[in-house]
C-alpha positions in Angstrom: 79.9 -17.1 50.1 77.5 -14.2 49.3 73.7 -14.6 49.1 72.3 -13.7 45.7 69.4 -11.3 45.8 65.9 -12.6 45.6 64.5 -12.5 42.0 62.1 -10.0 41.2 59.8 -9.3 38.3 61.5 -6.4 36.6 59.0 -6.1 33.8 56.3 -4.8 36.1 58.5 -2.8 38.6 57.2 0.6 39.3 59.4 3.4 40.7 58.3 4.9 44.0 58.9 8.6 43.1 56.5 10.4 45.6 57.4 9.1 49.1 56.2 5.5 49.1 53.6 6.1 46.4 54.0 5.5 42.9 52.9 8.0 40.2 49.9 5.9 39.6 48.8 5.7 43.1 49.3 9.5 43.4 47.2 10.1 40.3 44.3 8.1 41.7 44.3 10.0 45.0 44.8 13.4 43.2 41.9 12.6 40.8 39.6 11.5 43.4 40.2 14.6 45.5 39.7 17.0 42.7 36.6 15.3 41.4 35.2 15.4 45.0 36.0 19.2 45.1 34.3 20.0 41.7 31.2 18.0 42.6 30.9 19.9 46.0 31.2 23.2 44.2 28.7 22.5 41.6 25.1 23.7 42.0 23.7 20.1 42.6 21.1 19.1 45.1 22.4 18.0 48.5 21.4 14.2 48.0 23.6 14.3 44.7 26.5 16.5 46.1 27.3 15.0 49.4 27.4 11.3 48.0 29.6 12.3 45.2 32.0 14.4 47.4 32.5 11.5 49.8 32.4 8.6 47.4 34.8 9.8 44.7 37.8 10.3 47.3 37.1 6.8 48.8 37.0 5.4 45.3 40.3 7.0 44.4 41.7 5.7 47.6 40.7 2.1 46.9 42.1 2.2 43.4 45.5 3.3 44.6 45.8 1.2 48.0 43.1 -1.6 48.2 44.1 -4.7 46.2 41.5 -7.6 45.8 43.1 -11.1 45.7 46.5 -9.6 45.1 45.2 -7.6 42.2 44.7 -3.8 42.1 41.0 -2.5 41.9 41.7 -0.9 38.5 42.7 -4.4 37.0 39.5 -5.8 38.3 37.4 -3.0 36.6 39.3 -3.3 33.3 38.8 -7.1 33.2 35.2 -6.7 34.0 34.5 -4.3 31.1 36.6 -6.7 28.8 34.6 -9.6 29.7 31.3 -7.8 29.1 32.3 -6.6 25.6 34.2 -9.6 24.4 32.2 -12.3 22.6 30.7 -15.1 24.6 29.8 -17.4 21.7 32.2 -19.1 19.2 31.5 -21.0 16.2 33.5 -24.0 15.3 33.8 -25.2 11.7 35.5 -28.2 10.4 38.8 -27.5 8.6 39.0 -28.5 5.0 40.5 -31.9 4.4 43.8 -32.4 2.7 43.9 -32.8 -1.0 44.4 -36.1 -2.5 48.0 -35.1 -3.8 49.0 -34.0 -0.4 47.9 -37.0 1.6 50.8 -39.3 2.6 51.0 -42.6 0.8 51.3 -45.5 3.0 54.4 -47.7 2.3 53.9 -50.9 0.2 53.5 -54.1 2.2 56.9 -56.0 2.4 58.8 -58.4 4.6 59.5 -57.1 8.0 62.9 -55.8 8.5 64.8 -55.6 11.8 64.2 -52.7 14.1 67.9 -51.8 14.1 69.5 -51.5 10.8 72.6 -49.6 9.6 71.4 -49.5 6.0 69.6 -46.4 4.9 65.8 -46.5 4.7 64.5 -47.0 1.0 63.1 -43.8 -0.3 59.3 -43.9 -0.7 58.0 -43.4 -4.1 56.1 -40.1 -4.4 52.8 -40.4 -6.4 52.8 -38.8 -9.6 49.8 -36.9 -10.8 48.9 -37.0 -14.5 48.8 -33.5 -16.1 45.3 -32.6 -17.2 44.7 -32.9 -20.9 43.6 -29.7 -22.5 40.2 -29.7 -24.0 40.3 -29.8 -27.8 38.0 -27.5 -29.6 37.0 -29.0 -33.2 35.5 -26.4 -35.3 32.3 -27.2 -36.9 32.4 -27.2 -40.7 29.4 -26.2 -42.7 28.8 -28.3 -45.8 26.1 -26.1 -47.2 25.3 -22.5 -47.5 23.0 -21.0 -44.8 21.0 -19.2 -47.5 20.1 -22.4 -49.1 17.7 -23.3 -46.3 15.3 -20.6 -47.4 15.2 -21.8 -51.1 11.7 -23.1 -50.7 10.5 -19.8 -49.3 11.8 -17.9 -52.4 10.1 -20.3 -54.8 6.9 -19.9 -52.8 7.1 -16.2 -52.9 7.5 -16.3 -56.6 4.5 -18.5 -57.2 2.4 -16.2 -55.0 0.4 -13.5 -56.9 1.4 -10.0 -56.3 -1.2 -7.7 -54.5 -1.9 -4.3 -56.1 0.3 -1.5 -54.9 -1.1 0.7 -52.2 -0.2 4.1 -50.7 0.2 2.6 -47.2 3.7 3.5 -45.9 4.2 1.2 -43.0 1.9 -1.8 -41.8 3.2 -1.5 -38.1 2.3 2.2 -37.9 -0.7 2.6 -35.4 -3.8 4.0 -36.9 -4.5 7.5 -35.5 -8.0 8.6 -34.8 -8.7 12.2 -36.1 -9.9 14.8 -33.5 -13.5 15.5 -33.4 -14.4 19.2 -33.4 -17.9 20.3 -33.2 -19.5 22.6 -35.8 -22.6 24.5 -36.0 -25.3 22.7 -38.0 -27.3 24.5 -40.7 -30.8 23.0 -40.5 -32.4 25.5 -43.1 -32.2 22.6 -45.8 -33.3 19.1 -45.2 -30.6 16.5 -45.0 -30.0 14.1 -47.9 -29.9 10.4 -47.4 -27.0 8.6 -49.2 -27.6 5.1 -50.5 -24.7 2.8 -51.3 -22.3 0.3 -50.0 -21.3 0.4 -46.4 -18.1 2.6 -46.2 -16.9 0.7 -43.2 -16.4 -2.4 -45.2 -14.7 -0.6 -48.1 -12.4 1.1 -45.6 -11.6 -2.4 -43.9 -10.8 -3.9 -47.4 -8.6 -1.2 -48.4 -6.7 -1.4 -45.1 -6.2 -5.2 -45.3 -4.9 -4.8 -48.9 -2.5 -2.1 -47.9 -1.2 -4.2 -45.0 -0.9 -7.1 -47.3 1.2 -5.2 -49.8 3.3 -3.8 -47.0 3.9 -7.3 -45.6 4.8 -8.6 -49.2 7.3 -5.7 -49.5 8.8 -6.5 -46.1 9.1 -10.3 -47.0 10.9 -9.2 -50.3 13.5 -7.1 -48.3 14.3 -9.8 -45.8 14.7 -12.4 -48.6 17.0 -10.1 -50.5 19.2 -9.5 -47.2 19.4 -13.4 -46.6 20.8 -14.0 -50.0 23.5 -11.5 -49.4 26.9 -13.1 -48.8 27.9 -10.8 -45.8 25.2 -11.9 -43.3 26.3 -13.4 -40.1 25.0 -16.5 -38.5 23.3 -14.6 -35.6 21.7 -12.2 -38.3 20.5 -15.3 -40.1 18.6 -16.5 -37.3 17.2 -13.1 -36.4 16.0 -12.8 -40.1 14.5 -16.2 -39.9 12.4 -15.3 -37.0 11.2 -12.1 -38.7 10.4 -13.9 -41.8 8.3 -16.5 -39.9 6.4 -13.7 -38.1 6.0 -11.6 -41.2 4.6 -14.7 -43.2 2.1 -15.7 -40.4 0.9 -12.1 -40.4 0.5 -12.1 -44.2 -1.5 -15.3 -44.2 -3.8 -13.9 -41.5 -4.3 -10.7 -43.5 -5.2 -12.6 -46.7 -7.7 -14.7 -44.9 -9.3 -11.7 -43.4 -9.4 -10.0 -46.9 -11.0 -13.0 -48.6 -13.6 -13.3 -45.7 -14.5 -9.5 -46.1 -14.9 -9.7 -49.6 -17.3 -12.8 -49.4 -19.4 -10.9 -46.9 -19.7 -7.9 -49.0 -20.7 -10.0 -52.0 -23.5 -11.8 -50.1 -25.0 -8.7 -48.3 -26.9 -6.3 -50.6 -26.1 -2.7 -50.2 -28.1 -1.2 -47.2 -29.4 2.3 -46.8 -28.0 4.3 -43.9 -31.1 6.0 -42.2 -30.3 9.7 -41.1 -32.1 11.7 -38.5 -33.3 15.2 -38.7 -30.3 17.5 -37.5 -31.2 19.5 -34.3 -29.3 22.3 -32.7 -27.7 20.9 -29.4 -28.4 22.5 -26.2 -25.4 24.1 -24.5 -24.3 22.6 -21.3 -25.6 24.4 -18.3 -23.1 27.1 -17.0 -21.6 26.2 -13.6 -21.6 28.3 -10.6 -19.4 31.4 -10.5 -16.1 31.0 -9.0 -15.8 34.5 -7.6 -18.5 36.0 -5.3 -18.9 38.5 -2.7 -20.0 37.4 0.7 -22.5 39.7 2.4 -22.1 40.5 6.1 -25.2 38.5 7.0 -24.0 35.4 5.0 -20.6 35.7 6.8 -22.3 35.9 10.2 -24.5 32.7 9.3 -21.5 30.8 8.0 -19.5 31.5 11.0 -16.7 33.5 9.3 -14.8 36.0 11.5 -14.7 39.7 10.6 -11.2 40.1 9.1 -11.1 43.9 9.3 -12.9 47.0 10.2 -11.0 49.5 8.2 -12.3 50.7 4.7 -10.6 49.9 1.5 -9.0 46.8 2.8 -9.1 43.6 0.7 -10.1 40.5 2.5 -11.5 37.2 1.6 -11.1 33.3 1.6 -10.0 30.8 -1.0 -11.4 27.2 -1.6 -10.9 24.3 -3.7 -13.4 22.8 -6.1 -14.8 20.6 -3.3 -15.4 23.7 -1.2 -12.4 23.0 1.1 -10.3 25.8 2.5 -6.9 26.2 1.0 -3.9 27.4 2.8 -0.6 28.8 1.5 -2.1 30.1 -1.7 -0.6 33.6 -3.1 -3.0 36.5 -3.6 -1.8 39.6 -5.6 -3.6 42.8 -5.9 -2.8 44.7 -9.2 -3.9 48.1 -10.3 -5.1 48.9 -13.9 -1.5 49.0 -15.4 -0.8 45.5 -13.9 1.5 46.8 -11.2 1.4 44.7 -8.0 0.4 46.6 -4.9 -0.3 44.0 -2.4 1.1 40.5 -2.0 -0.8 38.2 0.5 -0.8 34.7 1.4 -3.7 32.7 2.9 -3.4 31.2 6.4 -4.3 27.8 7.6 -8.0 28.4 7.4 -7.8 29.9 3.8 -8.3 33.5 4.9 -6.3 36.6 3.5 -6.3 40.2 4.5 -4.3 43.2 3.6 -2.6 45.2 6.5 -3.0 48.6 4.9 -6.0 50.1 2.8 -5.8 50.9 -0.9 -6.6 54.2 -2.7 -9.8 54.6 -4.5 -10.0 53.0 -7.8 -10.4 49.5 -9.6 -8.1 46.7 -8.9 -7.8 43.2 -10.0 -7.2 40.3 -7.6 -5.1 37.4 -8.8 -4.8 33.9 -7.1 -2.0 31.5 -7.7 -1.3 28.1 -6.3 2.5 27.6 -5.6 2.1 23.8 -6.1 0.3 24.3 -9.5 -2.7 22.2 -8.5 -5.5 24.6 -9.2 -6.4 27.4 -11.5 -8.4 30.4 -10.4 -10.4 33.2 -12.1 -9.3 36.8 -11.7 -11.6 39.1 -9.7 -12.0 42.8 -10.3 -13.2 45.0 -7.3 -13.6 48.8 -7.1 -12.7 50.7 -4.0 -14.7 53.7 -2.9 -13.7 54.4 0.6 -16.1 52.1 2.1 -15.9 48.8 4.1 -15.2 46.1 1.5 -17.1 42.8 2.0 -14.8 39.7 1.8 -14.3 37.9 -1.5 -14.8 34.2 -1.9 -12.8 32.7 -4.7 -13.2 29.0 -5.6 -10.5 27.1 -7.6 -11.3 25.2 -10.8 -10.1 21.8 -11.0 -9.0 19.7 -14.1 -12.7 18.7 -14.8 -13.9 22.2 -15.0 -11.0 23.2 -17.4 -11.7 20.2 -19.6 -15.4 21.0 -19.7 -14.7 24.6 -20.6 -12.3 23.7 -23.3 -14.9 21.0 -24.9 -17.6 23.6 -24.7 -15.7 26.2 -26.4 -14.6 23.9 -29.2 -18.2 22.6 -29.8 -20.3 25.7 -29.4 -17.7 28.5 -30.1 -18.7 31.9 -28.7 -22.3 31.2 -28.7 -22.6 30.5 -25.1 
C-alpha cells in the first residue's frame, strides 16, 4: 500500500526558479545591493553614506531570508502600516426595529396538543392591514361675491366731498430739492421788504391738497378694479391691503390739512425782515500744488540730489497729506502735446529722467494709475542749466469739491 503525499498549501506555493531562491527573495537581495551601491556613489557625507551602504543590503537580506514568528519580514511591515492607517474607533448604532406589519404574530392560546402528531399543523392567520383611506378634499363654496365686502367703502367714498383737482402727478413721488447756484448780488438799489402771508404755509397747504387729491384718485382706481369680475382671490386680498393703507394716508393728510388751515386763520400775516445784502468774501486760495524746491530747501529737507546733469527733469510727488506717493506716472510733453519722457516714481515718491531734454518749454503731467488723486500740470522752461527739482502735490476730493463750489458761487471773479 503506497503512502499518500503530505498535503501542502498549493495556493501560497512559490516556485524556486533561481537556485533555491524564489523570484521575490532574489528581488529583495538585488534591490538592497543596488540601493547600497547608489548610496555609496552619491556625494553624501560619510556619516550618511556608510550607514546607508551597509544597512540597505542587510535590510534586503532580512526581507528575503529572516522570518519573524514564521512570517516574513515584509508581511510584518505591511501589517504595521495597515494597522496604523486603519481606523481604531468604531461607532455602534442601534438597528431599526421591525415594522408592526412584519413582526411575527403569536399563535392564539389554545388547548395543548400532543408533541408528536401526524396531522398537519394549522396555518396561522396573517394579520391584515387596512388600506389607508384617501383624504377627501371638499371645495369651499362661496355663497357671496367677494366684491360685496367693500360695499360700505363705496358708499363712504360717495358720501365724502371731492377735493379740488390739483396738478400733482403722483403722491408717492419724492420731492426734489432744487440746486442752489450762487449769483452776484446787485447792491446799488436797496432791497424791498415783502409783507404778506407766510409762503411756507401756503406751500404746505397746496402740497397737502395735492396729495389728498392723488390719494382720492388712487382709491377710485382700486375700487374700480375690485368691482371687476376678473379679479382673483389673491388679487382681492392685495387690493384690500392697498385700500386700507391708502385710506389711512388720506385720513392723515386731511387732518393735517385742517390743522394747517386753522393755524393760518388764527395767526395774522407776519412781515419777513430782510437784511442789507453784502458782497460775500471769496474763500481764501489754498497753497499752490506745484512749486520748485530750491537747492537750499532740498538740503534742509534732507532730499538727495537726483541728478548733476543739465536739462534733466526731476522731482517728487506727494498726496494732499504731504505723504510721498509711489508708482505714479509722470509724462513730459512738448508744446504740441507729444510725449517725450515717461517716468514713474519710486518707493519714496521721486522721479528723474535719464537723458537731458533740448532747450524749450515743456509740460509735466502726473497721473495716478489707481485714480485716487488729481494733479495740476506744471510748465517748465529748459535753458541748458541744472533744473531744480519739482514738488507736485495731489488734490483730494475735498479740494476738488471746494473749487467746484467756488466756481459756481463766485464765477470768474477769483
